[in-house]
BASENU-682700 format. One line per field, with one value per atom (N, C-alpha, C): atom name; x, y, z. Coordinates in pm, 1 decimal. Layout:
atom <- (CA:...)
xx <- (X:...)
yy <- (Y:...)
zz <- (Z:...)
END
This chain:
atom <- (N:CA:C:N:CA:C:N:CA:C:N:CA:C:N:CA:C:N:CA:C:N:CA:C:N:CA:C:N:CA:C:N:CA:C:N:CA:C:N:CA:C:N:CA:C:N:CA:C:N:CA:C:N:CA:C:N:CA:C:N:CA:C:N:CA:C:N:CA:C:N:CA:C:N:CA:C:N:CA:C:N:CA:C:N:CA:C:N:CA:C:N:CA:C:N:CA:C:N:CA:C:N:CA:C:N:CA:C:N:CA:C:N:CA:C:N:CA:C:N:CA:C:N:CA:C:N:CA:C:N:CA:C:N:CA:C:N:CA:C:N:CA:C:N:CA:C:N:CA:C:N:CA:C:N:CA:C:N:CA:C:N:CA:C:N:CA:C:N:CA:C:N:CA:C:N:CA:C:N:CA:C:N:CA:C:N:CA:C:N:CA:C:N:CA:C:N:CA:C:N:CA:C:N:CA:C:N:CA:C:N:CA:C:N:CA:C:N:CA:C:N:CA:C:N:CA:C:N:CA:C:N:CA:C:N:CA:C:N:CA:C:N:CA:C:N:CA:C:N:CA:C:N:CA:C:N:CA:C:N:CA:C:N:CA:C:N:CA:C:N:CA:C:N:CA:C:N:CA:C:N:CA:C:N:CA:C:N:CA:C:N:CA:C:N:CA:C:N:CA:C:N:CA:C:N:CA:C:N:CA:C:N:CA:C:N:CA:C:N:CA:C:N:CA:C:N:CA:C:N:CA:C:N:CA:C:N:CA:C:N:CA:C:N:CA:C:N:CA:C:N:CA:C:N:CA:C:N:CA:C:N:CA:C:N:CA:C:N:CA:C:N:CA:C:N:CA:C:N:CA:C:N:CA:C:N:CA:C:N:CA:C:N:CA:C:N:CA:C:N:CA:C:N:CA:C:N:CA:C:N:CA:C:N:CA:C:N:CA:C:N:CA:C:N:CA:C:N:CA:C:N:CA:C:N:CA:C:N:CA:C:N:CA:C:N:CA:C:N:CA:C:N:CA:C:N:CA:C:N:CA:C:N:CA:C:N:CA:C:N:CA:C:N:CA:C:N:CA:C:N:CA:C:N:CA:C:N:CA:C:N:CA:C:N:CA:C:N:CA:C:N:CA:C:N:CA:C:N:CA:C:N:CA:C:N:CA:C:N:CA:C:N:CA:C:N:CA:C:N:CA:C:N:CA:C:N:CA:C:N:CA:C:N:CA:C:N:CA:C:N:CA:C:N:CA:C:N:CA:C:N:CA:C:N:CA:C:N:CA:C:N:CA:C:N:CA:C:N:CA:C:N:CA:C:N:CA:C:N:CA:C:N:CA:C:N:CA:C:N:CA:C:N:CA:C:N:CA:C:N:CA:C:N:CA:C:N:CA:C:N:CA:C:N:CA:C:N:CA:C:N:CA:C:N:CA:C:N:CA:C:N:CA:C:N:CA:C:N:CA:C:N:CA:C:N:CA:C:N:CA:C:N:CA:C:N:CA:C:N:CA:C:N:CA:C:N:CA:C:N:CA:C:N:CA:C:N:CA:C:N:CA:C:N:CA:C:N:CA:C:N:CA:C:N:CA:C:N:CA:C:N:CA:C:N:CA:C:N:CA:C:N:CA:C:N:CA:C:N:CA:C:N:CA:C:N:CA:C:N:CA:C:N:CA:C:N:CA:C:N:CA:C:N:CA:C:N:CA:C:N:CA:C:N:CA:C:N:CA:C:N:CA:C:N:CA:C:N:CA:C:N:CA:C:N:CA:C:N:CA:C:N:CA:C:N:CA:C:N:CA:C:N:CA:C:N:CA:C:N:CA:C:N:CA:C:N:CA:C:N:CA:C:N:CA:C:N:CA:C:N:CA:C:N:CA:C:N:CA:C:N:CA:C:N:CA:C:N:CA:C:N:CA:C:N:CA:C:N:CA:C:N:CA:C:N:CA:C:N:CA:C:N:CA:C:N:CA:C:N:CA:C:N:CA:C:N:CA:C:N:CA:C:N:CA:C)
xx <- (9060.5:9162.4:9147.7:9258.4:9259.6:9324.5:9275.9:9336.8:9398.3:9527.3:9601.1:9643.3:9623.8:9672.3:9787.7:9899.1:10015.8:10038.0:10078.0:10127.0:10278.3:10347.1:10491.1:10564.4:10680.3:10766.6:10902.4:10968.6:11101.4:11182.8:11311.5:11410.0:11442.2:11400.7:11415.2:11555.5:11651.3:11787.0:11853.3:11824.8:11890.5:11807.0:11694.7:11607.7:11599.6:11582.1:11558.3:11407.6:11344.2:11201.8:11121.8:10990.0:10901.2:10874.6:10843.7:10796.9:10903.3:10858.7:10949.5:11024.3:11156.2:11240.9:11342.7:11349.0:11444.4:11587.8:11661.2:11803.1:11828.7:11722.4:11739.9:11670.5:11727.8:11671.3:11556.5:11434.2:11316.4:11236.3:11150.2:11068.0:10975.8:10906.4:10814.4:10888.3:11007.1:11084.4:11127.6:11181.7:11229.5:11112.1:11005.5:10888.0:10822.8:10807.7:10746.8:10824.8:10956.6:11040.9:11022.9:11014.2:10996.3:10860.0:10755.6:10621.8:10616.5:10675.3:10675.5:10752.1:10862.8:10940.7:10860.4:10795.7:10721.1:10598.0:10526.1:10400.6:10418.4:10542.6:10577.6:10503.0:10503.7:10441.8:10447.9:10455.3:10464.5:10339.4:10356.8:10244.8:10262.5:10153.1:10155.4:10130.4:10234.6:10225.2:10168.6:10061.1:10003.4:10023.5:10076.3:10101.6:10006.8:9981.0:9888.3:9942.0:10073.3:10132.0:10278.5:10323.1:10463.8:10549.2:10670.8:10767.4:10897.4:10961.9:11087.7:11204.5:11318.4:11441.3:11468.8:11499.4:11532.4:11415.2:11292.1:11171.8:11139.4:11099.3:11072.3:10921.8:10888.3:10748.1:10737.6:10642.7:10608.7:10485.8:10404.2:10284.5:10244.9:10331.5:10293.1:10199.8:10102.6:10007.5:10028.3:10037.6:10054.1:9948.6:9903.1:9806.2:9844.2:9798.3:9820.6:9717.5:9696.3:9605.1:9686.9:9640.3:9712.1:9614.2:9651.0:9574.8:9634.5:9743.5:9810.3:9723.9:9730.3:9658.5:9750.7:9862.9:9958.0:9885.2:9905.2:9833.3:9857.3:9749.2:9758.5:9840.0:9822.9:9890.9:10042.0:10087.2:10230.5:10293.5:10210.3:10259.6:10361.6:10328.6:10421.1:10554.9:10557.4:10688.0:10765.8:10695.9:10766.1:10828.0:10755.7:10811.3:10929.8:10919.7:11028.6:11155.3:11140.8:11258.4:11329.9:11257.2:11315.7:11360.2:11302.2:11328.0:11457.7:11519.7:11641.5:11609.8:11713.7:11698.0:11624.3:11621.5:11561.9:11419.5:11357.6:11219.8:11151.6:11033.5:10964.2:10813.4:10746.7:10600.6:10550.2:10468.0:10413.6:10293.6:10209.1:10092.0:10039.0:9960.9:9897.9:9754.3:9664.0:9524.2:9459.4:9357.7:9285.4:9171.0:9153.6:9053.3:8950.3:8835.4:8735.6:8788.8:8736.0:8775.0:8748.8:8841.5:8828.4:8901.2:8950.1:9024.6:9156.4:9192.4:9320.0:9383.5:9509.3:9579.4:9575.5:9581.2:9581.6:9441.0:9358.5:9230.5:9123.2:9139.9:9044.0:9076.9:9189.1:9231.8:9142.6:9104.0:9024.1:9106.9:9220.4:9312.9:9449.2:9552.1:9689.8:9751.9:9834.3:9889.8:10042.8:10102.6:10247.9:10291.7:10415.6:10480.3:10615.5:10650.9:10781.9:10855.4:10975.8:11053.1:11166.5:11170.2:11274.3:11348.8:11479.9:11563.9:11601.9:11546.3:11562.0:11653.7:11783.5:11884.3:12009.6:12101.3:12219.6:12305.2:12323.5:12414.3:12338.0:12399.4:12341.5:12358.0:12287.5:12295.5:12366.8:12463.3:12529.2:12438.2:12356.9:12273.4:12145.7:12093.8:11965.9:11982.4:12101.0:12128.3:12039.9:11995.6:11908.9:11763.9:11730.5:11595.2:11523.1:11596.7:11535.9:11598.1:11529.5:11584.8:11641.2:11770.3:11830.8:11813.5:11740.9:11723.6:11774.5:11885.9:11951.1:11886.3:11828.4:11768.4:11635.1:11604.9:11482.3:11355.0:11265.9:11136.5:11028.3:10949.0:10836.1:10715.1:10677.1:10570.1:10435.6:10413.4:10287.3:10274.0:10381.4:10377.9:10359.2:10427.7:10413.1:10266.2:10199.9:10061.9:9964.6:9990.1:9902.7:9914.3:10036.2:10056.4:10000.7:10012.9:9971.3:9821.1:9744.6:9598.7:9545.9:9618.5:9575.8:9581.7:9655.0:9666.2:9561.9:9484.6:9383.5:9268.0:9210.0:9100.5:9147.4:9061.8:9090.9:9151.4:9271.4:9341.7:9417.0:9459.4:9552.2:9692.8:9761.4:9893.7:10006.4:9983.6:10084.0:10216.2:10210.0:10331.3:10413.9:10354.7:10423.8:10451.7:10454.1:10474.8:10613.7:10683.5:10816.3:10808.2:10747.1:10726.8:10577.2:10526.2:10382.3:10332.6:10212.2:10158.7:10131.6:10153.9:10126.5:9977.4:9899.9:9754.8:9689.7:9575.5:9504.5:9557.3:9487.4:9524.2:9609.6:9620.4:9704.6:9623.4:9492.8:9406.7:9405.0:9428.4:9429.0:9357.3:9312.1:9241.8:9333.1:9369.4:9456.7:9370.2:9369.6:9283.7:9355.7:9485.2:9562.1:9700.1:9744.5:9878.4:9914.7:9986.0:10011.8:10141.8:10212.8:10340.2:10326.9:10406.5:10410.5:10555.9:10591.3:10727.9:10736.3:10840.3:10869.3:11016.2:11045.1:11184.4:11258.6:11364.7:11442.8:11379.6:11275.6:11212.7:11084.2:11068.5:10942.0:10883.3:10764.7:10698.9:10580.5:10579.3:10472.1:10377.8:10248.1:10145.7:10076.8:10073.2:10009.9:9919.7:9793.3:9699.0:9616.2:9583.5:9501.3:9456.9:9374.4:9324.2:9433.9:9506.9:9615.9:9716.6:9837.8:9944.9:10018.6:10068.4:10151.6:10295.6:10377.6:10517.5:10588.8:10644.6:10720.4:10637.0:10507.4:10420.1:10440.7:10448.4:10466.0:10598.9:10703.5:10836.4:10848.2:10783.7:10787.9:10702.6:10587.3:10506.2:10584.1:10649.2:10725.5:10839.8:10914.1:11023.7:10976.6:10863.4:10808.7:10765.5:10698.5:10650.8:10765.4:10871.3:10989.1:11047.7:11056.5:11107.8:11020.1:10889.1:10798.3:10818.5:10830.9:10842.7:10978.7:11074.7:11207.3:11224.2:11120.1:11126.0:11190.8:11207.1:11272.6:11173.1:11043.7:10939.8:10812.7:10733.8:10609.8:10515.2:10477.5:10391.2:10248.5:10212.7:10078.3:10075.1:10181.0:10192.6:10153.1:10108.7:10080.6:9969.8:9862.9:9754.4:9801.8:9887.8:9939.5:10025.4:10101.4:10183.1:10093.7:9988.3:9892.9:9831.7:9789.4:9723.8:9819.1:9949.1:10047.5:10067.9:10050.7:10066.1:10203.6:10305.3:10441.5:10537.5:10604.8:10696.9:10804.5:10842.6:10949.1:10906.9:10778.2:10729.5:10733.7:10739.1:10741.2:10883.9:10898.1:11028.8:11105.3:11206.3:11293.3:11222.3:11273.3:11221.6:11291.2:11217.8:11276.8:11333.0:11443.1:11508.8:11420.7:11447.2:11370.5:11386.8:11501.1:11531.5:11428.3:11360.8:11267.2:11125.3:11097.5:10959.2:10926.3:10807.1:10757.8:10616.2:10595.3:10458.7:10404.4:10306.0:10268.1:10138.1:10061.5:9939.8:9835.5:9724.0:9615.9:9482.0:9382.9:9246.1:9169.3:9107.0:9019.5:8879.8:8786.0:8649.4:8640.1:8722.1:8712.8:8788.9:8899.0:8974.5:9086.0:9140.5:9259.9:9380.4:9478.6:9603.8:9708.1:9755.5:9846.7:9950.0:10076.8:10186.1:10276.3:10285.4:10367.5:10515.8:10602.2:10746.2:10792.6:10875.0:10930.8:11082.6:11134.1:11274.9:11355.9:11292.4:11363.4:11306.9)
yy <- (9781.0:9778.8:9650.8:9581.2:9458.3:9485.8:9413.6:9419.7:9283.6:9281.6:9157.1:9147.9:9029.2:9002.2:8903.3:8939.1:8852.2:8803.6:8678.1:8625.2:8616.7:8688.6:8707.9:8659.0:8596.2:8562.4:8626.4:8659.0:8718.7:8698.0:8694.8:8696.8:8843.4:8894.6:9036.9:9082.4:8988.6:9024.2:9127.5:9121.7:9211.4:9330.3:9355.2:9466.2:9569.6:9695.0:9802.8:9815.7:9704.3:9703.8:9685.9:9694.9:9675.1:9803.9:9911.3:10033.1:10095.5:10145.4:10208.3:10325.1:10326.7:10436.9:10465.0:10587.0:10620.0:10584.8:10525.9:10494.1:10379.0:10315.1:10201.8:10078.7:9962.5:9836.8:9793.6:9802.6:9764.1:9660.2:9589.2:9487.3:9550.3:9658.2:9723.5:9779.1:9832.1:9886.7:9780.5:9670.1:9562.9:9494.0:9467.9:9402.5:9493.3:9621.1:9714.7:9728.4:9727.0:9736.9:9614.4:9495.3:9373.3:9371.7:9411.9:9415.5:9516.4:9633.3:9736.6:9691.2:9621.1:9570.0:9467.1:9374.5:9267.9:9320.7:9412.8:9461.8:9589.0:9634.3:9748.8:9876.8:9902.9:10026.4:10035.4:10155.8:10171.4:10121.9:10068.7:10022.3:10074.5:10082.7:10124.2:10001.0:9954.4:9834.9:9870.5:9802.1:9817.3:9686.7:9694.3:9573.8:9567.5:9446.0:9426.8:9484.8:9479.2:9529.6:9562.8:9667.6:9705.5:9610.6:9586.1:9512.9:9592.7:9590.9:9664.9:9589.1:9654.8:9592.0:9464.9:9355.5:9229.9:9138.9:9189.9:9108.7:9031.5:8907.1:8818.6:8809.0:8742.5:8713.3:8578.0:8498.9:8374.5:8393.9:8494.9:8523.1:8669.4:8758.2:8899.3:8911.4:8998.2:9015.9:9153.1:9155.3:9280.5:9285.8:9405.8:9421.8:9541.6:9539.9:9651.3:9645.4:9758.7:9768.2:9784.2:9720.9:9727.7:9713.5:9770.8:9753.6:9644.4:9584.7:9481.1:9355.8:9290.3:9164.3:9044.2:9061.6:8952.4:8832.8:8711.6:8593.2:8569.5:8553.3:8541.0:8418.7:8305.0:8182.0:8188.4:8286.0:8301.7:8410.1:8481.2:8599.5:8565.2:8469.9:8435.6:8382.9:8284.3:8236.9:8343.4:8429.7:8534.6:8636.8:8671.6:8764.9:8701.9:8575.5:8509.5:8501.1:8501.0:8502.3:8637.3:8742.0:8875.3:8911.9:8848.2:8885.5:8823.3:8886.3:8829.9:8707.7:8640.0:8512.5:8524.9:8643.0:8658.8:8713.6:8714.2:8761.3:8677.0:8622.0:8535.1:8552.0:8533.0:8535.5:8392.1:8362.3:8227.7:8203.4:8304.2:8288.8:8425.5:8426.2:8548.3:8516.3:8607.4:8588.1:8723.2:8720.1:8842.6:8860.9:8984.1:9015.5:9114.0:9125.8:9223.4:9366.2:9454.2:9595.3:9648.3:9728.8:9785.3:9708.1:9587.4:9511.1:9581.6:9583.5:9638.4:9542.5:9508.0:9419.2:9473.5:9604.3:9667.8:9690.4:9761.9:9807.4:9699.0:9592.0:9482.4:9377.6:9392.9:9294.4:9300.4:9183.9:9173.5:9131.7:9069.1:9032.0:9005.4:9030.8:9005.0:8905.5:8816.0:8707.1:8711.5:8707.0:8705.9:8580.1:8542.0:8437.3:8490.4:8451.2:8491.5:8367.1:8346.0:8224.7:8253.2:8174.7:8188.6:8056.4:8060.5:7943.3:7945.7:7852.5:7854.6:7740.1:7766.7:7670.2:7748.8:7685.3:7759.8:7814.0:7736.1:7776.8:7845.8:7948.0:8015.3:7925.2:7959.1:7882.1:7963.2:7902.1:7968.2:7971.3:7867.3:7855.1:7937.8:7957.4:8027.0:8169.2:8223.8:8353.0:8465.7:8457.8:8561.8:8517.9:8403.8:8348.1:8341.2:8348.3:8332.5:8433.0:8448.9:8520.7:8416.0:8424.6:8329.0:8379.4:8302.3:8332.9:8212.4:8228.0:8111.9:8066.6:8159.0:8122.0:8050.6:7940.4:7862.8:7947.9:7923.0:7990.4:7893.2:7932.9:7851.8:7891.0:7803.1:7835.6:7848.6:7770.5:7781.2:7918.7:7969.9:8103.7:8208.9:8190.9:8283.4:8295.5:8182.3:8184.3:8236.7:8205.2:8258.3:8409.9:8460.1:8604.5:8673.8:8607.0:8667.8:8686.8:8605.3:8614.7:8751.0:8820.9:8954.6:9055.7:9022.0:9114.0:9092.3:8983.6:8956.7:9055.8:9087.3:9183.4:9320.9:9418.3:9555.4:9634.0:9689.3:9766.1:9881.3:9973.2:10076.6:10019.1:9994.9:9931.6:10034.3:10153.7:10259.1:10216.6:10142.2:10098.3:10000.8:9944.6:9846.2:9899.0:10029.0:10092.8:10153.6:10129.1:10186.2:10334.0:10367.7:10506.2:10529.5:10627.6:10652.1:10695.2:10654.3:10692.8:10842.3:10899.1:11040.7:11069.0:10974.2:10988.8:10869.0:10889.7:10780.6:10752.3:10668.6:10636.9:10512.8:10461.7:10345.4:10227.5:10232.6:10120.5:10017.8:9893.0:9784.7:9663.2:9574.2:9451.9:9332.4:9262.8:9145.6:9020.8:8936.0:8817.7:8690.3:8685.0:8564.3:8606.1:8544.1:8568.2:8446.3:8353.4:8224.9:8164.3:8096.3:8033.1:7881.8:7816.5:7670.7:7625.0:7528.6:7475.9:7359.9:7362.8:7254.7:7217.5:7141.5:7108.2:7231.8:7267.5:7386.2:7516.7:7504.9:7622.3:7656.7:7785.7:7837.7:7927.0:7890.3:7968.5:8042.3:8173.4:8257.5:8295.3:8275.5:8313.4:8441.3:8539.9:8668.2:8708.0:8737.8:8779.9:8896.2:8986.8:9101.1:9175.5:9275.8:9354.7:9445.5:9509.3:9598.0:9608.0:9655.2:9659.2:9792.9:9834.2:9953.8:9919.8:10023.5:10005.6:9921.7:9810.1:9718.3:9659.0:9665.4:9616.5:9467.8:9386.5:9242.2:9214.0:9281.9:9255.5:9300.0:9409.1:9453.8:9362.0:9318.6:9222.0:9093.6:9042.7:8918.5:8938.3:9046.3:9071.2:9079.0:9144.5:9156.8:9021.4:8942.5:8811.2:8712.4:8724.1:8639.3:8667.5:8792.8:8826.6:8765.6:8769.1:8708.0:8556.8:8494.2:8348.4:8298.4:8388.7:8352.1:8389.3:8437.5:8471.0:8604.7:8689.0:8819.3:8933.7:8901.9:9003.6:8935.2:9006.2:8953.8:8911.8:8783.5:8737.2:8789.9:8851.5:8908.0:9059.1:9113.5:9258.9:9315.5:9231.8:9283.0:9387.5:9363.3:9460.1:9594.0:9590.1:9713.6:9790.4:9718.0:9782.6:9848.8:9778.4:9836.3:9964.6:9958.2:10073.9:10192.0:10164.4:10272.3:10351.7:10288.2:10354.1:10419.7:10352.4:10406.9:10300.6:10331.0:10234.5:10189.1:10272.3:10237.0:10126.5:10102.3:9997.8:9859.7:9853.6:9725.3:9673.4:9554.3:9490.4:9530.6:9451.2:9481.2:9454.6:9512.8:9487.5:9364.8:9256.4:9134.4:9161.4:9097.5:9126.1:9099.5:9173.8:9159.0:9020.7:8958.0:8829.9:8722.0:8725.9:8620.3:8641.0:8757.8:8792.4:8759.7:8700.5:8663.5:8717.2:8787.6:8821.9:8697.3:8631.0:8496.4:8489.9:8597.8:8589.6:8691.0:8687.2:8784.3:8712.4:8757.0:8710.7:8815.0:8768.6:8853.0:8792.6:8861.8:8812.5:8680.0:8663.3:8541.6:8423.8:8450.6:8341.0:8394.2:8304.8:8335.2:8277.9:8362.9:8320.5:8314.8:8196.1:8178.6:8070.8:8104.9:8010.4:8008.4:7894.1:7881.3:7873.4:7939.7:7925.4:7785.5:7722.4:7591.3:7606.8:7601.5:7628.8:7502.8:7394.8:7268.9:7160.3)
zz <- (7825.7:7930.6:8013.2:8036.1:8115.2:8251.0:8353.6:8486.1:8515.8:8546.9:8569.6:8715.6:8773.5:8908.8:8902.0:8963.2:8969.2:9112.2:9126.5:9253.8:9240.9:9329.0:9313.9:9439.1:9418.8:9531.7:9511.9:9624.1:9613.3:9740.3:9719.4:9827.0:9852.2:9965.9:9992.0:10025.1:10035.6:10078.8:9988.8:9859.0:9764.8:9721.9:9790.7:9754.1:9865.9:9826.8:9923.0:9946.9:9978.8:10002.9:9876.3:9891.0:9777.1:9700.5:9770.8:9706.5:9616.3:9500.9:9405.2:9468.0:9447.8:9491.8:9381.4:9333.1:9226.6:9267.5:9177.4:9195.1:9292.5:9346.1:9434.8:9376.0:9404.4:9354.0:9444.4:9394.7:9470.7:9393.2:9463.7:9399.1:9295.4:9332.1:9239.2:9118.6:9141.0:9030.0:8931.0:8980.7:8893.4:8823.7:8898.7:8839.0:8735.2:8768.6:8674.9:8546.4:8556.2:8437.3:8347.4:8408.8:8330.1:8261.4:8332.9:8273.9:8159.6:8180.6:8076.3:7952.6:7972.9:7860.2:7781.4:7853.5:7787.0:7713.5:7776.4:7719.1:7636.5:7625.4:7540.3:7578.6:7709.4:7755.8:7906.6:7963.4:8109.1:8179.5:8300.1:8382.0:8524.1:8595.5:8735.4:8822.1:8890.8:8973.1:9110.3:9149.5:9283.8:9359.4:9480.4:9560.0:9678.4:9726.2:9837.7:9967.3:9985.8:10109.3:10090.5:10155.9:10147.0:10231.5:10185.4:10266.1:10270.0:10386.8:10404.5:10343.0:10339.4:10291.6:10371.3:10300.6:10366.0:10393.3:10378.5:10400.3:10272.7:10287.9:10174.3:10146.1:10036.2:10005.1:9938.3:9984.3:9916.4:9828.2:9860.3:9779.3:9794.9:9748.6:9737.3:9617.6:9626.2:9517.0:9454.8:9322.2:9247.8:9138.2:9107.7:8999.7:8914.2:8789.8:8699.1:8587.2:8523.2:8408.8:8281.6:8175.2:8048.7:7931.5:7820.0:7697.1:7608.8:7654.9:7576.8:7567.6:7453.5:7431.9:7450.1:7518.8:7539.9:7601.4:7549.2:7599.3:7748.2:7822.1:7967.0:8007.8:7938.4:7978.8:7956.5:7878.5:7855.2:7942.6:8017.6:8088.7:8197.4:8285.3:8394.4:8343.4:8253.0:8204.5:8128.0:8054.6:7980.4:8075.1:8181.1:8280.3:8353.4:8388.2:8459.6:8375.5:8243.8:8156.7:8163.4:8201.9:8211.0:8352.4:8452.0:8591.1:8643.8:8744.7:8805.4:8889.9:8936.0:9005.1:9137.6:9199.1:9331.4:9328.3:9210.4:9195.1:9088.0:9120.0:9024.7:9035.1:8922.9:8917.4:8924.4:9024.7:9041.5:8950.0:8933.1:8847.5:8806.3:8699.8:8649.7:8612.2:8642.2:8604.1:8577.3:8491.9:8459.8:8558.2:8606.2:8706.7:8651.5:8716.8:8672.9:8684.2:8604.0:8610.5:8750.9:8799.2:8932.8:9041.0:9008.3:9108.2:9140.2:9267.2:9311.9:9411.2:9389.5:9482.3:9623.8:9637.2:9768.7:9823.4:9748.3:9801.8:9801.2:9724.7:9724.8:9831.1:9899.6:9999.6:10123.3:10172.7:10294.4:10415.5:10392.9:10500.2:10439.2:10517.8:10475.7:10572.6:10519.1:10598.7:10595.6:10713.0:10726.6:10801.4:10776.8:10854.0:10902.4:11025.6:11077.3:11124.8:11071.8:11098.2:11196.0:11303.3:11406.3:11418.6:11401.2:11425.4:11572.3:11649.3:11794.0:11838.2:11830.5:11873.0:11912.5:11985.3:12030.6:11916.7:11810.5:11703.9:11590.5:11534.6:11417.8:11295.9:11188.3:11064.0:10956.6:10890.6:10779.0:10656.3:10638.3:10518.9:10527.9:10649.5:10666.4:10719.3:10710.7:10773.5:10720.0:10595.2:10539.3:10532.8:10593.1:10584.2:10717.5:10827.9:10960.1:11057.9:11169.9:11285.0:11380.0:11408.3:11500.7:11643.3:11725.4:11867.5:11945.4:12013.4:12072.1:12202.3:12281.2:12408.8:12383.3:12456.9:12430.7:12435.0:12339.3:12331.1:12374.1:12472.5:12518.1:12433.1:12340.5:12246.6:12317.8:12422.6:12496.0:12560.8:12618.7:12678.2:12568.9:12457.3:12344.1:12304.9:12286.5:12238.9:12344.6:12469.4:12575.2:12582.1:12571.8:12576.4:12452.0:12336.3:12209.6:12199.2:12271.4:12260.5:12303.1:12388.0:12431.2:12317.5:12210.3:12097.6:11990.5:12000.5:11899.6:11910.4:11795.9:11793.7:11750.5:11770.3:11728.0:11843.4:11820.9:11923.6:11859.2:11941.9:11898.5:11913.7:11800.1:11800.6:11789.5:11837.7:11829.0:11893.4:12001.6:12071.8:11989.3:11885.2:11802.6:11662.2:11648.6:11518.2:11510.0:11397.3:11377.9:11345.7:11232.5:11191.2:11180.4:11252.2:11254.1:11116.2:11078.4:10947.6:10939.4:10820.6:10801.4:10802.6:10751.2:10747.5:10815.7:10877.7:10942.4:11081.6:11152.3:11288.8:11300.2:11422.2:11450.1:11502.7:11485.2:11523.9:11411.2:11445.9:11348.0:11405.9:11317.2:11356.4:11332.1:11439.8:11432.1:11447.0:11344.4:11343.8:11384.2:11364.3:11397.0:11445.8:11555.0:11607.8:11691.4:11630.7:11694.5:11643.8:11733.2:11698.8:11701.8:11619.0:11613.2:11604.7:11688.2:11684.3:11586.6:11501.9:11408.1:11426.0:11526.9:11557.9:11605.8:11535.1:11572.7:11523.6:11442.9:11384.2:11459.3:11490.5:11542.3:11434.1:11384.2:11280.2:11340.8:11323.1:11376.6:11263.5:11285.4:11188.2:11235.0:11147.3:11179.9:11063.9:11094.3:10991.5:11043.0:10953.4:10990.2:10866.7:10888.0:10776.0:10722.4:10810.7:10771.2:10884.3:10852.3:10950.8:10945.4:11060.3:11069.8:11031.7:11014.6:10980.2:11086.9:11046.1:11132.0:11245.8:11235.2:11342.2:11369.5:11266.0:11285.6:11353.4:11310.8:11365.5:11511.3:11547.8:11688.2:11775.3:11723.5:11797.9:11823.2:11720.1:11735.3:11834.6:11822.9:11916.3:12059.9:12082.0:12217.2:12272.3:12189.1:12234.3:12252.8:12175.1:12196.8:12334.5:12371.9:12505.0:12614.0:12594.6:12691.8:12697.7:12581.1:12573.9:12618.6:12631.2:12681.8:12828.6:12891.2:13033.4:13063.9:12963.2:12983.8:12999.9:12992.1:13004.1:13054.6:13132.2:13188.0:13075.0:13066.5:12956.5:12964.0:13074.5:13088.5:13067.0:13007.8:12997.8:12861.7:12767.6:12634.0:12635.4:12710.3:12714.8:12773.0:12874.3:12932.5:12832.3:12750.8:12647.6:12544.1:12502.5:12407.7:12465.0:12589.8:12652.5:12667.8:12685.2:12704.1:12576.3:12459.6:12329.6:12316.7:12371.8:12375.4:12321.0:12209.1:12147.8:12244.7:12338.2:12432.6:12528.3:12541.2:12631.6:12566.7:12434.2:12364.2:12351.3:12293.6:12282.6:12158.3:12127.4:12013.9:11881.6:11775.7:11641.1:11585.8:11567.7:11513.9:11373.7:11336.2:11208.0:11086.9:10981.1:10857.4:10796.6:10817.7:10752.1:10779.4:10894.4:10929.1:10880.0:10820.8:10786.0:10640.4:10620.9:10488.1:10469.3:10358.8:10318.0:10249.2:10313.1:10270.0:10191.8:10185.8:10106.7:10145.0:10071.4:10086.4:10068.1:10143.1:10123.0:10043.3:9934.5:9852.9:9853.1:9791.9:9786.5:9711.8:9608.2:9527.9:9587.2:9658.8:9719.0:9808.1:9890.6:9968.9:9895.7:9871.0:9807.6:9918.9:9951.0:10064.2:10031.2:10047.4:10023.1:10145.7:10210.5:10330.8:10294.8:10374.1:10351.6:10394.8:10316.1:10348.1:10357.7:10479.8:10503.9:10527.8:10571.3:10596.9:10508.4)
END
């Protein structure tokens, strides 16, 4: 039995999220079908992290086990010949037995892209969150530092998990301005449902002067979703990579 790790990118605009759902077009469903067709047998696709409808990936990680002897160096191009235009395999490699894209992950990395100018973009409408009011990146980063470390992020969760708690470890949360684009870097061990998008929405409000920039700790302590800000749109979010024991796989989104 072989264990294969794939690095996958996709435009999330045409998918109902990553996780397999019967009768709906999902990343796992389309990818699993292509792998099964190529290797002539069903496979169980495991992904490093779930993404909602409309969320993109520059380096989502997927793994599966197979008994097929299909040549590894031909796997990525052969899969790309079967996959639709909005989903592609960047690379494929064989991993030791027991490797899991999800359970072997030590950190997950996201990027959130904000187009910060008065006018919206016709070309980037499905790639960024358009925020017309000026964002002060220095205020954003000063406020965001209160979220670093291990906290209960219940106030920033869309749908509470059925199992387990809401405590998570946030290792990176920082914004950088690149002309009209504000790119937010977020990294952590694991994330709650819509946690990144609610964090970004809350910090955007702070950086635009619509919310007290020193209130993040109070919101965390309240553990109440109503105390946090809006959920930033899915269009701006990218699953950008994963850290494993052997290496960090990270691909930055390039929008301009």
